[in-house]
N, C-alpha and C positions, 0 to 999 in steps of 0.2 A: 206525230204522224210519221211513218217511215217513208223512205225514198221509193217511189214507184219505178218500174222498169224503164219508163220513158224519161225520168228525171236524171240527166247525166251530171248536172251541176246544182249544188244546193249550198247556200250560205245562210246561217242562222246567227243573227246578232254579232256579226264579225266586227272586231275593232282592231285597228292597226295605227300606230303613230310612228313618226320619224322624229326622234328626240322628244321635244315637248309639243310638237305639232301633230295633232290628230289628222290622219288621212281618211280613215273610216271609223264611224261610231255606230254600232248596232245596225250594220248593213245586212239585210236579209233579202234573198230572192231565190227562185227556183227556175231552172231552165230545162226545157225538153227539146227545143228547136235545134236543128242541125247547123244553121248559119246565123250567128249572132254578132251584131256590131256594137261597139262601144264608141260613143260620141262625147265630146266635151272639150273645153279649152285646156291649154297647157296647165298642168298642176291640178287637174280635176280628179286624179286618182286612177286613170285608165291603166297606166303602166304598172302601178302597184297591184291593181286588181289582177292583171294577167300573171304577174310574178307569184301571186299567192296560189295559182292553180297547179304549179308543178313543184312547189316547195322551195323555189328561189327565195321566197319570203314566207314567214309563218304568221298566222293571226295571233295577236296577243290576247284576245278574248274571242269567245264564240266558237262556232263549229263550221267547218268547210268540208264538203265531199265532192270529189270529181270522179265520175264513173265508179262510184262506190268506194273510193280510196280517200283517206285523210292524208293530204300531202305533207302535213307537218310531222306525222309519225311514220307514214309509209313512203319515205322520201325516194328511195330507189325505184319502187314500183310506180310512184307518181311520175318520176322523170321518164320512165319508159312509156307510160300511158299518155303523157301530155308533151307533145313536141312544141318547141318554142322557136319562133323566128324573130330575130331582133331587127330594129329599124336600120341599124348600120351593119352591113356584112362584116366589117372589120372586127366587130364584137363577137362574131360567131366563127369565122374562118380562122383556123389555127395551123393548117398545113400548107406547104409551098406549092403542091400540084393539085389539080382537080381530082385525079384518081385517089390520091392519099386522103383528101378531104372527104370524098364520098365513101371511102373504105372505113374511115375511122369508127363510125357508129357500129358497123358490123363487128369490128374488132372488140368493141366494148361488150358485145353480146356473146363473145366467146368463140367466134369463128377464127380460123387460121388466117394468116396473111393472104395466102392464095385464094381461099374461099371468099374472103372479104373483097379482094380485088375483082373476082369473078362476079360477085353480086353487084358491086358498084358499077361495073361495065354494063351489066344487064339493065340497071336503072338509068344510066346515062343514055343507052341506046333507046330505051323506052320513050324518052323525052327528046330524041333527036340530037343528042349531045355527045355521042360516042367519040366524035373527033376532038372533043375537049380534053380527053383523058390525060394526055401527057403535057398539057399546057400548064404553065405557071399560072396561079390564080391572079398574079399581077398583070397578066396579059388580057384578062377579062374586063369588059366594061362594067360599070356599076350595076346595070340591069342584069348582065350575065352572072355577076357575083351573087346578086340577090336570088336569081333563079337557082344557082348552085346551092344556096342555103336552104331554099324551099325543097329542092329535090332531095337533099341530104336528110331532111326531116321526114318527107314522104316515104323515103326508102325504108325507114325503120318501122313503118306502119303503126304509128301510135293511134290511140282511140280519139284523141283530141289534138288539134293544132291551134296554138295561141300565137297571134301575130301582132306585133307592136309597130304600128306605122310602117308597114312593109314596103309601100310604094312611094314614100314621101319625096324622094329625090329622083324619081324616074320619069322618063318621057312618056307620052300618052300611049304610043304603040307598045312599049314594054309593059306598062301598067295593064293594058288590055290583055296581053299575052299571059302575064302571070295571074291575072284575075280569072282568066279562062282555065288555066291549069288548076287553080284552087277550086273553081266551081265544079270540076270533074272529080275532085278528091272525095273519097267515101267517108272521110272523118267528120266529126263535129268540128266546126271552125268558130273561133271567136276572135274578132279583129278589132283592134283599136285604131281609129283613123280619123283624119280631118277630111278625107275624100268623100264628099257627100254623094257623088255618083256611085262609088263603090258601096257605101253604106246602104243605099237604097236598093241594092240587090240582095240584102240580107232578109232573113225571115222575121227577125226581131231586132229592134234597136233600143239600146239603153243609153240615156243621156245622163252623164255624171257631172256634178258640179260640187267642188269642195267635199268630195267623198259621199255626196248624197245623190240618190236617184231622183232626178227632176221629172223625167218622163220615160216611159217604158211601154213599147207597143209596136204598132205597124210603122215601118221605117218612114214612109211618106208623111205620116202624122207627126212623128218625132222630129224629123228634119224641118218641117214647117214651123213648129214651135221654137226650135233652136234658132233658125234664121230670124224669126220675128224678135226673139230675145236679143240676138246680136245687133239687130238694127236699132232696137230701143237703146241699148247701151251706147252704140255709136252716136245716136242723136244727143244723148245726155252729155257726151264728151265733145259735142259740137263738130263731129267728124263728117256728118252727112246732113 
């Protein structure tokens, strides 16, 4: 069966291992929703799943398509189509000033330095951050640095944005600000997180455990099952 126009993500019997440890075996799913959450304990495979989407990692078996592209073979196109936001801004930010960081993506698209700076300033102004332009990134708070990372990805207008625990170290007001920024984005979003409140705003939630899909469906239902499972495990360990 071919991919329909609504199916932006499709995995068919995907397998991936790290050394001798399997992360995914025969993982299959199809996604058409615009807002998808990934839930699961540490080591469940969430980060690996996201990195498969833009070619940072490649399946060792099976077939993966994102917006009609195979990230393993169409690497440059996939990296354009799928923007990635890391959990730690230090893993994403590479330039000393905000303007340089915002401009970099435009330079990789072939724009001149002047054109890239102009586009970067437009996007900073769009999000009320034009006054950041000449600041050192070291002057920004953790939340501001994460906002810079998200804006840098949004500015390149990818089809999909994959976010790996984007709000884990942020205070509530900053998390709400960034969640609102993403909610208004036109892209498909897929977010790996432990933030149950954030995940319940998604259209679909996928619970991964040891590389397997345990539950997949309405966020409220999946969160309920996950919390019940965590409570059972805690009782068995004598923690509650």
